[in-house]
C-alpha positions in Angstrom: -46.2 22.3 39.1 -42.3 23.5 39.9 -41.2 19.6 39.9 -43.3 19.3 36.7 -41.1 21.7 35.1 -37.7 20.5 36.7 -38.4 17.0 35.2 -39.3 18.2 32.0 -36.2 20.0 31.7 -34.4 16.5 32.9 -36.1 14.8 30.0 -35.2 17.5 27.8 -31.8 17.1 28.5 -31.8 13.4 28.0 -33.3 14.0 24.7 -30.7 16.7 23.5 -28.0 14.5 25.1 -29.5 11.6 22.9 -29.8 13.9 19.9 -26.1 14.8 19.8 -24.5 11.3 20.6 -27.1 9.7 17.9 -26.0 12.5 15.4 -22.5 12.0 16.0 -22.7 8.5 15.4 -24.3 9.2 12.1 -21.6 11.9 11.3 -18.6 9.3 12.0 -20.6 6.5 9.9 -20.7 8.8 6.8 -17.4 10.2 7.1 -15.9 6.8 7.7 -18.2 5.6 4.5 -16.8 8.4 2.8 -13.2 7.9 3.1 -13.0 4.3 3.4 -15.0 4.6 -0.2 -12.8 6.7 -2.2 -9.3 6.2 -3.5 -7.1 7.6 -1.0 -8.6 5.6 1.7 -8.2 2.4 0.1 -4.7 3.4 -0.8 -4.4 4.0 3.2 -5.9 0.5 4.1 -3.5 -1.3 1.9 -0.8 0.7 3.5 -1.8 -0.3 6.8 -2.7 -4.0 6.0 1.1 -4.4 4.3 3.0 -2.8 7.3 0.8 -5.3 9.7 1.7 -8.0 7.6 5.2 -7.1 7.0 6.1 -5.6 10.7 8.9 -7.1 12.5 9.9 -9.4 9.2 12.8 -12.0 10.0 14.6 -14.1 7.5 13.4 -17.3 9.2 9.5 -15.8 9.1 10.0 -15.1 5.7 11.6 -18.7 4.8 8.2 -20.0 6.7 6.3 -17.5 4.6 7.3 -19.4 1.4 6.1 -22.3 2.3 2.7 -21.2 2.6 0.1 -22.7 -0.3 -0.5 -20.0 -2.9 -2.1 -19.4 -6.1 -0.7 -17.9 -9.1 -4.0 -17.9 -11.3 -4.0 -13.8 -12.3 -7.1 -14.5 -14.2 -9.3 -14.7 -10.5 -8.0 -11.2 -9.3 -9.9 -8.4 -9.5 -9.8 -4.6 -9.4 -9.0 -3.4 -5.6 -11.9 -2.2 -3.6 -12.6 -1.2 0.0 -14.8 -4.7 0.7 -12.0 -6.3 -0.5 -9.1 -4.7 1.5 -11.4 -5.1 4.4 -11.7 -8.9 3.6 -8.4 -9.5 3.1 -7.7 -8.6 6.7 -9.1 -12.1 8.3 -7.2 -13.8 5.8 -3.4 -13.4 6.8 -0.8 -12.6 4.4 3.2 -13.6 5.1 5.4 -11.4 3.6 8.2 -13.2 1.9 10.6 -10.1 1.6 10.2 -6.6 0.7 11.4 -4.3 -2.2 12.0 -0.6 -3.1 12.9 1.9 -5.6 14.3 4.8 -3.9 14.4 7.6 -6.3 10.8 7.0 -7.1 9.7 6.8 -3.3 8.3 3.2 -3.8 8.5 0.9 -0.9 6.2 -2.5 -0.6 6.3 -5.5 1.5 6.6 -8.8 -0.9 4.4 -11.7 -1.2 4.3 -14.8 -3.0 1.7 -15.3 -5.8 -1.7 -14.3 -5.1 -2.6 -16.0 -2.2 -4.6 -18.8 -1.0 -7.4 -16.3 -0.6 -6.1 -14.4 -3.3 -5.5 -11.6 -0.6 -1.9 -10.8 -1.1 -2.4 -8.1 -3.9 -4.3 -6.2 -0.7 -1.5 -6.1 1.4 1.6 -4.9 -1.4 3.1 -6.7 -4.1 3.5 -10.2 -5.0 5.2 -12.6 -7.1 3.3 -14.0 -10.1 5.5 -16.8 -11.9 6.1 -19.5 -9.5 10.0 -21.0 -9.4 11.8 -17.7 -9.8 14.0 -16.2 -7.3 15.6 -13.3 -6.8 19.3 -12.8 -7.9 18.4 -15.9 -10.0 19.2 -16.5 -13.3 15.8 -15.7 -14.2 13.0 -13.1 -14.9 11.5 -12.3 -11.4 8.1 -10.7 -12.0 6.3 -8.9 -9.4 2.8 -6.9 -9.8 0.8 -4.6 -7.5 -1.9 -2.3 -7.9 -2.1 1.0 -9.0 -4.2 3.1 -6.5 -5.0 6.1 -8.0 -1.9 8.6 -8.1 -1.3 8.8 -4.5 2.8 8.5 -5.1 4.2 6.0 -2.3 1.3 4.1 -2.6 2.1 0.6 -4.4 3.4 1.2 -7.3 1.6 4.3 -8.1 4.8 5.9 -8.7 6.6 3.1 -11.5 5.5 5.2 -14.4 8.1 7.8 -13.2 11.2 5.5 -12.8 13.8 5.9 -15.5 16.7 4.0 -17.0 19.3 3.6 -14.2 17.2 3.8 -11.1 17.8 0.8 -8.5 15.7 -1.8 -7.6 16.3 -3.5 -4.6 14.8 -6.6 -3.5 15.5 -8.7 -0.1 14.4 -12.2 1.2 15.8 -11.1 4.5 19.3 -13.4 3.8 20.2 -10.8 1.0 19.9 -7.8 -0.7 19.0 -8.1 -4.8 20.2 -4.8 -6.4 19.2 -4.6 -10.1 19.3 -1.5 -12.4 16.2 -0.3 -14.6 17.0 -0.5 -18.4 13.4 0.0 -19.9 10.1 1.2 -19.3 6.7 0.8 -21.2 3.0 2.0 -20.6 1.3 0.2 -23.2 1.6 -3.2 -22.5 -1.8 -4.6 -22.7 -3.1 -8.1 -20.2 -2.6 -10.4 -22.9 0.7 -9.6 -23.6 2.1 -12.2 -21.1 5.8 -12.6 -22.4 7.0 -10.1 -20.8 7.0 -12.3 -18.1 8.7 -14.8 -19.8 12.5 -15.8 -19.1 15.5 -14.4 -21.0 18.2 -16.8 -21.6 21.4 -16.3 -19.2 19.8 -13.2 -18.1 19.1 -12.4 -14.6 16.2 -9.8 -15.0 13.4 -8.4 -12.8 9.7 -6.9 -14.4 7.7 -4.9 -12.3 3.8 -4.6 -13.5 1.2 -2.4 -12.6 -1.7 -0.9 -14.6 -1.2 2.4 -16.6 -4.3 4.3 -14.9 -2.1 7.3 -14.6 -3.4 8.5 -17.9 -6.6 7.2 -18.5 -7.4 9.3 -21.5 -4.2 7.5 -23.1 -4.1 4.3 -22.3 -7.6 3.7 -20.5 -8.8 2.4 -17.2 -7.4 -1.2 -16.8 -6.9 -1.8 -20.4 -2.9 -1.2 -20.5 -0.1 -2.2 -18.1 3.7 0.1 -17.0 6.1 -2.5 -17.0 9.6 -1.9 -16.0 12.7 -4.1 -16.2 15.8 -3.7 -14.9 19.0 -6.3 -15.0 20.8 -7.6 -12.2 23.9 -5.9 -10.7 25.1 -7.5 -7.4 24.0 -8.7 -3.9 24.9 -7.7 -0.2 23.8 -9.1 2.8 20.7 -8.3 4.4 22.0 -6.5 7.8 20.6 -3.6 9.3 22.2 -1.0 7.8 22.3 -2.6 4.1 18.3 -2.5 4.6 17.9 0.8 6.0 20.2 3.0 3.4 18.5 0.7 0.5 14.9 1.4 2.3 13.9 -2.1 2.8 12.9 -1.6 6.2 9.0 -1.5 7.1 9.3 2.4 7.8 11.6 4.3 5.7 13.7 7.2 7.3 12.5 10.6 6.2 16.0 11.8 6.5 17.1 8.5 4.0 14.5 9.0 1.7 14.5 12.4 0.7 18.4 11.6 0.1 17.2 9.2 -2.5 14.1 10.4 -4.2 14.4 12.2 -7.6 13.3 15.9 -7.1 10.9 15.6 -10.0 9.2 12.8 -8.6 8.3 15.2 -5.2 7.4 17.6 -7.5 5.1 15.8 -9.8 3.1 14.5 -6.5 -0.5 15.9 -5.9 -1.5 17.2 -2.2 -2.8 13.9 -1.4 0.3 11.8 -1.9 2.0 14.4 0.7 -0.6 13.8 3.0 -0.7 10.1 2.5 3.0 9.9 2.7 3.2 11.9 6.1 0.2 10.6 8.0 -0.6 7.1 9.1 -4.1 5.2 8.9 -3.9 5.4 12.7 -3.3 9.3 12.7 -6.0 10.0 10.0 -8.5 8.0 12.4 -7.3 9.2 15.6 -7.2 12.7 15.1 -10.5 13.4 13.8 -11.5 10.9 16.6 -10.3 13.3 18.9 -11.7 16.0 17.7 -15.4 14.7 17.1 -15.0 14.0 20.9 -14.0 17.0 22.2 -16.7 18.6 20.7 -19.1 16.0 21.9 -18.1 16.6 25.6 -18.3 20.0 25.5 -21.9 20.1 23.9 -22.8 17.8 26.6 -21.4 19.9 29.3 -23.5 22.9 27.8 -26.9 20.4 28.1 -26.3 19.5 31.8 -24.5 22.2 33.0 
């Protein structure tokens, strides 16, 4: 009888342990689905994709990536979703440089075209017209997703830029400086003339959705378009890249010196969390906490 009770006690402990483990798996799965299927989760994923693709980017690697086959057919691109971001990781994207607008806390790796598998918009911003060059006598046009008002995410802060803001691009050989001259929020997707060259002018055009105000501009119905004029160039030295915020991970001290107070003030709390924590940290710390709780529960069952 006593042995039977002991056996029953052990079987109960095993059952309770399985209950804790299965419950934990379901909890983690639920939290993961919730996080990665909302806008902030997708913003984290896209930033992580971009950081992976542009980590330790060199001039030699950027030159090599410019020779990779790509497409410029915008009609085949779609709104960003979780599955698209995960699938993009299976198709590598090679950065050809970086861009930044320090006053608006915008920093992105740059890719050529939409990619052979349309993966490039899931990594950062990309050029949308072929055969245009940084600093050249042409209109250098780039586009990126609007991720949902998460501040530094891709081009979420583009509508907060203003005339006079400095726009930097680098091909890892040189840094090209532009100054913003014009901004519009009501451009429709059919107004492709914004991509045209202006004879004799060296300009840059940045495009994203105007979803920051869906009541006025609708969801995906209008585009925010910022235009800048070329000022000059400088060598892409380590110091110059750091000062123009064209590194893979920007120094908070340098960023705080350049970003406009109004931009920081206008950001929701989610944007502040996004800018201060990486995807690895977001995944790591909850995992540690849940792991500790599981260990404590199992110890209570068996001791």
